[in-house]
C-alpha positions as CSV (number, residue, x, y, z in Angstrom):
1,M,90.4,109.0,31.5
2,S,93.2,111.0,32.9
3,T,96.2,109.8,34.9
4,I,97.9,111.6,37.7
5,S,101.4,110.7,38.5
6,F,103.4,111.9,41.5
7,A,107.1,112.4,41.3
8,P,108.3,112.9,44.9
9,T,111.4,114.9,45.3
10,F,113.7,114.5,48.1
11,E,116.2,116.9,49.4
12,I,119.3,115.2,50.7
13,R,121.1,117.1,53.3
14,P,124.4,116.1,54.7
15,A,124.4,114.9,58.3
16,R,125.8,117.3,61.0
17,T,129.1,116.2,62.1
18,G,130.0,119.2,64.3
19,P,128.5,120.6,67.4
20,A,125.1,122.3,67.4
21,P,125.1,126.1,66.6
22,A,125.5,128.3,69.7
23,G,122.2,128.9,71.5
24,Q,120.5,125.9,70.0
25,L,120.0,122.6,71.8
26,R,118.3,119.6,70.3
27,L,117.0,116.9,72.6
28,T,116.1,113.4,71.6
29,R,113.0,111.8,72.9
30,R,114.9,110.2,75.8
31,G,116.5,113.6,76.6
32,R,113.1,115.3,76.8
33,L,111.8,112.5,79.1
34,V,114.9,113.0,81.3
35,V,114.3,116.7,81.5
36,F,110.6,116.3,82.2
37,M,111.2,113.7,85.0
38,G,113.9,116.0,86.5
39,A,111.4,118.8,86.6
40,V,108.8,116.6,88.3
41,L,111.4,115.5,90.8
42,V,112.2,119.1,91.6
43,V,108.5,120.0,92.1
44,F,108.0,117.0,94.4
45,A,111.1,117.9,96.4
46,L,110.0,121.5,96.8
47,A,106.5,120.4,97.9
48,F,108.0,118.0,100.4
49,V,110.2,120.8,101.9
50,I,107.3,123.2,102.1
51,M,104.8,120.8,103.5
52,G,107.4,119.3,105.9
53,G,107.7,122.5,107.7
54,S,104.0,122.5,108.7
55,S,103.8,119.9,111.3
56,A,100.8,119.3,113.6
57,S,102.9,118.1,116.5
58,T,104.7,120.3,119.0
59,D,107.4,119.9,121.5
60,A,105.1,120.9,124.4
61,G,103.2,118.1,125.8
62,G,99.5,118.6,126.4
63,S,97.5,117.3,129.4
64,P,94.5,115.1,128.7
65,T,91.1,116.5,129.6
66,A,89.1,114.5,132.1
67,T,85.9,113.4,130.4
68,E,82.7,111.6,131.1
69,R,80.8,109.5,128.6
70,I,77.0,110.0,128.3
71,V,74.3,108.7,126.0
72,V,71.9,111.3,124.5
73,A,68.3,110.7,125.5
74,P,65.4,111.3,123.2
75,G,64.5,115.1,123.1
76,Q,67.7,116.1,124.8
77,T,69.6,119.0,123.3
78,L,73.3,120.0,123.4
79,W,72.3,123.1,125.5
80,D,70.5,120.8,128.0
81,I,73.5,118.6,128.4
82,A,75.9,121.5,128.7
83,S,73.8,123.3,131.3
84,A,73.5,120.1,133.4
85,H,77.3,119.7,133.4
86,S,78.4,123.3,133.5
87,D,79.2,125.4,136.6
88,G,79.6,128.7,134.7
89,D,79.2,129.7,131.1
90,V,77.0,127.2,129.3
91,R,78.2,128.5,125.8
92,A,81.8,127.7,126.6
93,T,80.7,124.2,127.7
94,V,78.7,123.8,124.4
95,D,81.8,124.8,122.5
96,A,84.0,122.4,124.5
97,I,81.6,119.5,123.8
98,E,81.5,120.3,120.1
99,K,85.3,120.4,119.8
100,L,85.8,117.3,122.0
101,N,83.3,115.2,119.9
102,A,84.2,116.8,116.5
103,L,80.5,117.9,116.0
104,D,79.7,120.1,113.0
105,G,76.8,121.7,114.9
106,A,74.4,121.3,117.7
107,M,72.4,118.4,116.1
108,L,72.2,115.4,118.3
109,Y,70.6,112.0,117.9
110,A,69.0,109.8,120.5
111,G,71.5,107.1,121.5
112,Q,74.5,109.0,120.4
113,E,77.5,108.8,122.7
114,L,79.1,112.0,123.7
115,Y,82.2,112.8,125.8
116,I,81.6,115.7,128.3
117,P,84.5,117.6,129.9
118,V,84.5,117.1,133.7
119,D,85.4,120.2,135.7
């Protein structure tokens, strides 16, 4: 049987007592955490400044649109409703109804409540 023995060798270096060499900065764990949190804070501040400039509100006041509430009957289409409540261009009335009710398309369901702009 053979035996292996390890003889660890340690190199003992003297501790630095002076300042770090020029161009070299050594951070402790806490220092790296502080630098990281500072960078995150700067990113959030920049995002807040950039996003703060895009506001949905304006200084000009809008006037509310006069509306009428209707209930969709079975078999009734958006075109039928718009043509019944339109004095001119039916397509413009369809667009106005879609925007007013936040509809994705012309799909309607029986019993659905819609708000129709009144001319």
